[in-house]
N, C-alpha and C positions, 0 to 999 in steps of 0.2 A: 486605404484612402485616409490621407494624413488629416489628424485634427485641425480644424480651422482655429485661428487665434483667440475668436470670442469663445469656443467651446469649454465650459467651466470643468467638465468632467468625462471621463471616458470609461464607460462599463465594459466588462470582459463577462459575457454571461456564461452559463454552464449548459450543456446540452444534456437535459434531462434523461432523454431516449437513450443515449449513449452511456450515461451513468447506470443506470438501470440494467441496461443489457450486460455490462461489465459485473456488475453485482452477481445477477444471476449466472454469469460463466464461472465466477469465482466459486459460488458455493456448489454449483456441479461438480466442479473441478476437485473440491474437498470430499465430496461425498463418492465421487468416482474413485479416489484416493483410497477412501476408508473401505468401499467394497473390495478394489484389489487386494489391500492388505488383511481383509478378511477370509478371502479365498485362499490367497497364497497361504494363511496360517492353516486353514483348514486342512489344505494339501499336505502341509509338513507334518502336521499333528496325525494324520491317515498315515502317512508313510512310515512314522515313527511307532505306531501300533503295529503295521503290518511286518515293520523288520523285527520288531518284539517278540511277535507271534512266530515268524520263522526262526527266530535265535533259540526259542524254547522248544518249537518242534525238532530241532536237528540237534538239541542238546548243547549247544554252545557254550563255551565258557562265559564267567560274567563279566569278563574285560571286553567281550564284543558289544556289551550294553551301551557302551559308550556313545557310539554313534547314533541309535534311536533315542537316547536321551538328549543329544544336542538337537537332532531334529524336532523333537517334543519341546524343547526350551525355545526354538526358534520360532515354532509355530504358535506358541501361545504369546510370546513376545509380539508378533505381528497381529494378533486377535485383540491383545489388549491395546495396541496402537491404532487398529480401527476403532474401536469404541472411543479414543479419545478423538478421532479424526470426526465421526459422527456426531459428538457432542459439540466439536468446535463448530463444524457446518451448520448445526442447530441454533448455536448461540448467535453466529454471524447472521443467518437470517433472520433471526428475532431483533438482533441490532440494528439491521438495515432496515426492516419493517417499521421501527419504532423512531428512525431517524429520516426525515425527509430531505431530497436532494436540495441544497441551495440553489437558488435561481440565479445568484452572480457568484462568480468566482475571485473578482478583485475591481475595485474602483480606484481610478487615478484622479488626481486634483491637484492644482497647485501646491496644497500642504502635504500632500504625500500620498502612500498607498493603503488601502483598504481592502484586506484580505478576508474571505470566509474561512471558517474552520470545520470539521467535521460536523460541527453541531451549528445550523443554520442561525441559532439565537445568539452565539460567541462571535466575536470578529477581533481581527488584529489589525492594529493600525500602525505604520511605521511613517516617520518623515522622511523626506528623500534623503537629508543627509546621512541616515542610517543604511541605506540601500544602495549596493554597489553594482546591482545589475541581475541579470539572469544566466543561467548557463542552460544550453539545450543539452541533455544527456539523453541517453537510449539504455533501456534494459526491456531484454527479451522482447525486441521489434517495438517497444512502445517509447516514445518520445514523451520527455518530461521538460517543463521550465522550473529549476531549481532556483530559488530566490537567495541571492548572496545579501550577507549582512556585513556591515562594517567591523573590524575587529573590535572586541569590546563592549557590545553591543548587549545589555541585560535587559530584564523586565522593569526595571528602575532609571533606565536611561531616559531623560527629558524628552516628552513628545510621544514615548512607545506606549503603547496599551496591548494587552491582550497576549503578550509574550509569555507571559506565565501560564497560560491554558494547558492543562497537562497533555492535549494532542499535540501541540506544538512543540514544546518541551520534549515529548518522546520522538518525534521526527527530528528534532535538531541534536539528538544526542545516540539516536540509535539507527540503524540502516533498517530501511523497509523498501521493498523492491528493488534490492540492491542498490540503493541511493540514501544518503543522510541530507537532510536539509529540508526546507520548506518547499514542498513541490506541487505541481498542476499537471496532469497528464493533457497534452497537448489535443488527442482526441475528442475531449469533453468541453474545448473553448471555443467560443464564438466570440469575435471574428478570428480570423487565421492570424498566426503569429507574426507575419508580416506588418499587418495593421497594430498589433500590441507593441510590437517594436517601435513602429513610429510614433504611438502615443507616449510612450516612456520617453523617446528623445524630445517629444515636444513640451510634456512637462518638466524636463530636466535640463533645457538646453543643451540636449545631445550627451549628456554625462552617463544616463543609466541606459542601458540598451541589452538586447539578448545577444549572447555570444555563443557560437557553436561549440 
């Protein structure tokens, strides 16, 4: 539904249940990866020990020890990697437990676009002249709305606030989920992107849109 002319604000909400489910899947995937690495590490170490025992029992030369050593090194590397993944999964779970899901992803008004960050208490405001639109991108069957900024926009650009937030700067300069830039997972947004696109057009006289 296109916003009526008298509407002063358009709110894009966050589907909290979808976000929480995605967080749980991410932690489970991290733990599954850790357990898999640990099991394979144990297998490699066991094979290395058995190979060493066989070599010693048949009285083979020391040159044949190279293969058990490589197996043992690979197994220990996997084991250490699994421990790192377990720690990462625990830290991720603790971080998300301490960080509530924001109720609103973005607010549109005649003045500009107000976006939530990973911390619900912090927000990013962008006046419409610095917003070029949204690109619809895919990564591993997920669709994301990626915010486009005009060239040369910095935290000191007049009217801009919150662009210097560490989480915002991180996604602007480093790829996450295969994408660089401020992004919103489409599956977590309400209403549908068609209505979001209409709202963008309404507040910018058709200049800012969602592009495939």
